[in-house]
C-alpha positions as CSV (number, residue, x, y, z in Angstrom):
1,X,-23.9,30.5,-8.6
2,X,-26.0,27.4,-8.3
3,X,-29.0,29.6,-7.8
4,X,-28.2,31.9,-10.5
5,X,-28.1,28.9,-13.0
6,X,-31.3,27.5,-11.3
7,X,-33.0,31.1,-12.1
8,X,-31.6,31.2,-15.1
9,X,-33.5,28.2,-15.9
10,X,-36.6,28.7,-15.0
11,X,-36.5,31.9,-16.8
12,X,-35.9,29.5,-19.9
13,X,-38.6,26.8,-19.3
14,X,-41.1,30.0,-19.1
15,X,-39.6,31.1,-22.0
16,X,-40.7,27.7,-23.8
17,X,-43.8,27.4,-21.7
18,X,-42.1,23.3,-21.3
19,X,-39.7,21.5,-19.6
20,X,-37.3,19.2,-21.4
21,X,-34.3,17.3,-21.3
22,X,-30.9,17.1,-23.5
23,X,-30.8,13.7,-25.3
24,X,-28.0,11.0,-23.4
25,X,-26.7,8.0,-24.3
26,X,-26.3,6.4,-21.0
27,X,-29.5,7.7,-20.0
28,X,-31.1,5.0,-22.7
29,X,-29.2,2.2,-20.9
30,X,-29.1,3.3,-17.5
31,X,-32.8,3.0,-15.8
32,X,-34.1,6.6,-13.9
33,X,-34.8,6.0,-9.9
34,X,-36.4,8.0,-7.3
35,X,-33.5,7.7,-4.7
36,X,-31.6,11.0,-4.6
37,X,-30.3,10.2,-1.1
38,X,-28.3,7.5,-2.9
39,X,-26.3,10.3,-4.0
40,X,-25.6,12.0,-0.7
41,X,-25.4,8.4,1.1
42,X,-22.1,8.0,-1.7
43,X,-21.0,11.0,-0.6
44,X,-20.4,9.5,3.1
45,X,-19.1,6.2,2.3
46,X,-16.3,7.8,0.5
47,X,-15.8,10.4,3.4
48,X,-15.5,7.9,6.2
49,X,-12.4,5.7,4.7
50,X,-10.7,8.5,3.5
51,X,-11.1,10.6,7.0
52,X,-9.5,7.0,8.5
53,X,-6.5,6.9,6.4
54,X,-5.7,10.4,7.2
55,X,-6.1,10.0,10.5
56,X,-3.7,7.2,10.3
57,X,-1.1,8.4,7.9
58,X,2.1,9.5,9.1
59,X,1.9,12.7,7.3
60,X,-1.9,13.9,8.1
61,X,-1.7,17.4,7.6
62,X,0.4,16.7,4.0
63,X,-2.9,14.2,3.3
64,X,-5.0,17.3,4.3
65,X,-3.7,19.6,2.1
66,X,-3.3,18.4,-0.5
67,X,-6.9,17.0,-0.5
68,X,-8.7,20.5,0.1
69,X,-6.1,22.6,-2.0
70,X,-7.6,20.1,-4.9
71,X,-11.5,20.1,-3.9
72,X,-11.3,24.4,-3.8
73,X,-9.5,24.2,-7.1
74,X,-11.9,22.3,-8.9
75,X,-14.6,24.0,-6.9
76,X,-13.7,27.1,-8.2
77,X,-13.5,25.4,-11.7
78,X,-17.2,24.4,-11.2
79,X,-18.8,27.9,-10.4
80,X,-17.5,28.9,-13.3
81,X,-18.9,26.4,-15.9
82,X,-22.4,26.5,-13.4
83,X,-22.7,30.0,-13.9
84,X,-21.6,30.7,-17.4
85,X,-23.9,28.1,-19.2
86,X,-27.2,26.5,-18.6
87,X,-28.9,24.0,-19.3
88,X,-32.2,21.9,-18.6
89,X,-32.2,19.7,-15.7
90,X,-32.7,16.1,-16.4
91,X,-34.2,15.5,-13.6
92,X,-38.5,15.9,-13.7
93,X,-38.4,16.8,-10.3
94,X,-36.0,19.3,-9.2
95,X,-36.8,22.1,-7.4
96,X,-35.9,25.9,-8.6
97,X,-34.4,28.1,-6.7
98,X,-36.7,30.9,-5.1
99,X,-36.1,34.5,-3.7
100,X,-32.3,36.3,-3.2
101,X,-29.8,34.1,-4.9
102,X,-27.2,34.8,-2.0
103,X,-29.1,33.7,0.7
104,X,-31.7,30.7,-0.9
105,X,-30.5,27.1,-0.4
106,X,-31.7,24.7,-2.8
107,X,-31.1,21.3,-1.7
108,X,-30.6,19.2,-5.8
109,X,-31.5,22.3,-7.0
110,X,-32.9,22.4,-11.4
111,X,-30.0,24.0,-13.6
112,X,-27.1,23.3,-10.7
113,X,-25.7,20.6,-13.7
114,X,-22.2,21.5,-15.1
115,X,-20.3,19.7,-13.5
116,X,-21.0,16.5,-11.2
117,X,-20.4,18.1,-7.5
118,X,-21.1,14.8,-5.9
119,X,-18.9,13.1,-8.8
120,X,-16.3,15.4,-7.6
121,X,-15.7,14.6,-4.0
122,X,-16.2,11.1,-5.3
123,X,-12.8,11.4,-7.6
124,X,-11.0,13.8,-4.9
125,X,-11.4,10.8,-1.9
126,X,-10.0,8.2,-4.6
127,X,-7.4,10.1,-5.4
128,X,-6.4,10.4,-1.9
129,X,-6.2,6.7,-1.7
130,X,-4.0,6.5,-5.1
131,X,-2.0,8.9,-3.4
132,X,-0.8,8.2,0.3
133,X,-2.5,4.6,0.4
134,X,-0.1,2.0,1.8
135,X,2.7,0.4,0.0
136,X,1.2,-3.1,0.2
137,X,-1.4,-5.5,-0.5
138,X,-3.7,-4.1,1.9
139,X,-3.3,0.0,0.3
140,X,-3.9,-1.4,-3.1
141,X,-7.6,-3.5,-2.5
142,X,-8.7,-0.6,-0.6
143,X,-8.0,1.8,-3.3
144,X,-8.9,-0.6,-5.8
145,X,-12.6,-1.0,-3.3
146,X,-12.9,3.2,-3.0
147,X,-12.0,3.8,-6.5
148,X,-15.2,0.9,-7.4
149,X,-17.5,3.1,-4.9
150,X,-16.6,5.9,-7.0
151,X,-17.6,4.5,-10.8
152,X,-21.0,2.9,-8.1
153,X,-21.8,6.9,-7.1
154,X,-21.4,8.1,-10.9
155,X,-23.7,5.7,-12.1
156,X,-26.0,6.2,-8.8
157,X,-25.8,10.4,-10.1
158,X,-26.6,8.9,-13.4
159,X,-29.3,7.0,-12.5
160,X,-30.9,9.3,-10.5
161,X,-31.0,11.7,-13.2
162,X,-29.1,14.3,-10.6
163,X,-26.6,15.4,-13.5
164,X,-26.5,14.2,-17.5
165,X,-23.2,12.0,-18.6
166,X,-21.2,14.9,-19.3
167,X,-21.7,16.3,-15.7
168,X,-19.8,13.2,-14.8
169,X,-17.2,13.0,-17.2
170,X,-16.2,15.8,-16.5
171,X,-15.9,15.3,-13.2
172,X,-13.9,12.5,-13.9
173,X,-11.5,14.9,-16.0
174,X,-11.2,18.0,-13.7
175,X,-10.9,16.2,-10.8
176,X,-7.5,14.5,-11.2
177,X,-6.0,17.2,-13.2
178,X,-6.6,19.4,-9.9
179,X,-4.6,17.1,-7.7
180,X,-2.2,17.1,-10.1
181,X,-1.4,19.9,-10.7
182,X,-1.8,20.9,-6.9
183,X,0.8,18.6,-6.2
184,X,3.2,20.1,-9.0
185,X,2.5,23.5,-7.7
186,X,3.2,22.0,-4.0
187,X,6.5,20.9,-5.1
188,X,8.5,23.1,-7.1
189,X,6.8,26.3,-5.3
190,X,6.1,25.1,-1.8
191,X,8.8,22.5,-0.9
192,X,11.5,23.1,-3.5
193,X,12.1,26.5,-2.0
194,X,12.3,25.1,1.9
195,X,8.7,26.4,2.7
196,X,6.3,24.3,4.9
197,X,8.6,22.0,5.5
198,X,6.7,20.7,8.6
199,X,3.8,19.5,6.5
200,X,5.8,18.1,4.4
201,X,9.0,16.3,6.6
202,X,7.3,16.2,10.0
203,X,9.6,14.7,11.6
204,X,13.0,15.0,9.7
205,X,13.5,16.8,6.6
206,X,13.7,14.2,3.5
207,X,11.6,11.1,5.7
208,X,8.6,11.0,4.3
209,X,7.8,7.3,6.6
210,X,10.1,6.5,9.6
211,X,10.4,2.9,7.5
212,X,12.6,5.5,5.1
213,X,16.4,4.7,5.2
214,X,19.1,7.5,6.0
215,X,20.5,7.0,2.2
216,X,17.1,7.3,1.2
217,X,16.7,10.7,3.6
218,X,19.8,11.9,1.8
219,X,19.0,11.1,-1.5
220,X,15.4,13.0,-1.4
221,X,17.0,16.2,0.4
222,X,19.6,16.2,-2.5
223,X,16.8,15.9,-5.4
224,X,15.1,18.9,-3.5
225,X,18.1,21.0,-3.3
226,X,17.6,21.6,1.1
227,X,20.4,21.3,3.8
228,X,19.5,18.5,6.6
229,X,18.3,21.8,8.6
230,X,15.6,23.0,5.6
231,X,17.3,25.7,3.9
232,X,18.3,26.0,0.5
233,X,21.4,24.5,-0.4
234,X,23.6,26.8,-1.3
235,X,27.7,25.7,-2.6
236,X,28.5,29.5,-3.0
237,X,27.7,30.2,0.9
238,X,29.5,26.9,1.7
239,X,32.5,27.2,-0.2
240,X,32.5,31.2,1.3
241,X,31.8,30.1,5.0
242,X,34.7,27.3,4.8
243,X,37.6,29.4,3.5
244,X,36.5,32.1,6.4
245,X,36.6,29.1,8.5
246,X,40.6,28.0,7.5
247,X,39.0,24.3,6.5
248,X,39.1,22.4,3.6
249,X,35.6,23.8,1.7
250,X,32.4,21.2,0.8
251,X,30.5,21.4,-2.0
252,X,28.1,18.8,-1.4
253,X,25.1,19.2,0.8
254,X,25.9,17.6,4.3
255,X,24.8,14.5,5.8
256,X,23.1,14.4,9.1
257,X,24.4,13.3,11.9
258,X,23.0,9.5,12.0
259,X,24.2,9.2,8.4
260,X,27.6,10.0,8.8
261,X,27.7,8.1,12.3
262,X,26.1,5.0,10.1
263,X,29.3,5.1,7.1
264,X,31.8,5.3,9.8
265,X,30.7,2.3,11.3
266,X,30.4,1.2,7.6
267,X,33.9,1.7,6.9
268,X,34.9,-0.4,10.4
269,X,33.0,-2.7,9.4
270,X,34.1,-3.3,5.6
271,X,37.9,-2.7,6.5
272,X,38.5,0.7,4.3
273,X,39.1,3.4,7.4
274,X,42.4,1.9,9.3
275,X,42.3,1.9,13.0
276,X,43.6,5.3,14.6
277,X,46.9,3.1,16.4
278,X,48.5,2.1,12.5
279,X,49.5,5.8,11.8
280,X,51.1,5.4,15.3
281,X,52.9,2.1,14.8
282,X,53.7,3.0,11.4
283,X,55.8,6.3,13.2
284,X,57.5,4.3,15.4
285,X,58.6,1.8,12.6
286,X,60.3,4.8,10.3
287,X,62.0,6.5,13.7
288,X,63.5,3.1,14.8
289,X,64.6,2.4,10.9
290,X,66.0,6.1,10.7
291,X,67.6,5.5,14.3
292,X,69.4,2.0,12.9
293,X,70.9,3.9,9.8
294,X,72.0,6.8,11.7
295,X,74.2,4.6,14.0
């Protein structure tokens, strides 16, 4: 679609007989530089720390899936915008796409404007750090550093006249929207329905990190309405199954064996659970008392 926009821009320039640039406020304050390679360099600067975060994360496939789905959704939106509206390219030295639009590839072609694909990469990588970075001071420092790189890269894009300022701003608006749209859809239509749980919970259903307590995992399962084995929680099925077995129906989601053992241990430690032999002693006392009264 960028090739289509490039060819359309060439037709417009031929009709007008000249190349011109639309007015842009940031162009008045940011000088023009011929360092187009820096826009690609900032892509690499964003990819390297983000790849390291994914490799070291406890749920790498969850991070990768969110990254690719968000990037894909935002790229589909970009395909529609860049093909529908063509604007004069802000960079005087851009090259027009020649030949077949589906087989010709031109780097930094003219007309590839709305909106900035480079800035899209910057912002999506920043959202990865905002959502999945470690929750400590090291993670906060690294996240701030990555966002600083994103802002610097956006200014470099404008300085090289690779895009208008509106193209960069649209990328900053659309990329977070795509990120949280994917997060919403994944929660309600994938995790909530017990689908692809090996991606969301690779170790145990309800456990995001190894440091999560069993109580937090159980609370997360209750919020999601999932059983420990990942099946959706169905109180009617639990009730009917208990009635068929002749036992007491348990309508609350069951806890895992580890949580059940921990709860029993806490009851013993707190003294709320009586020793097993206490009932036996009470029965003996009652029997002796009844025998004495009968005598």
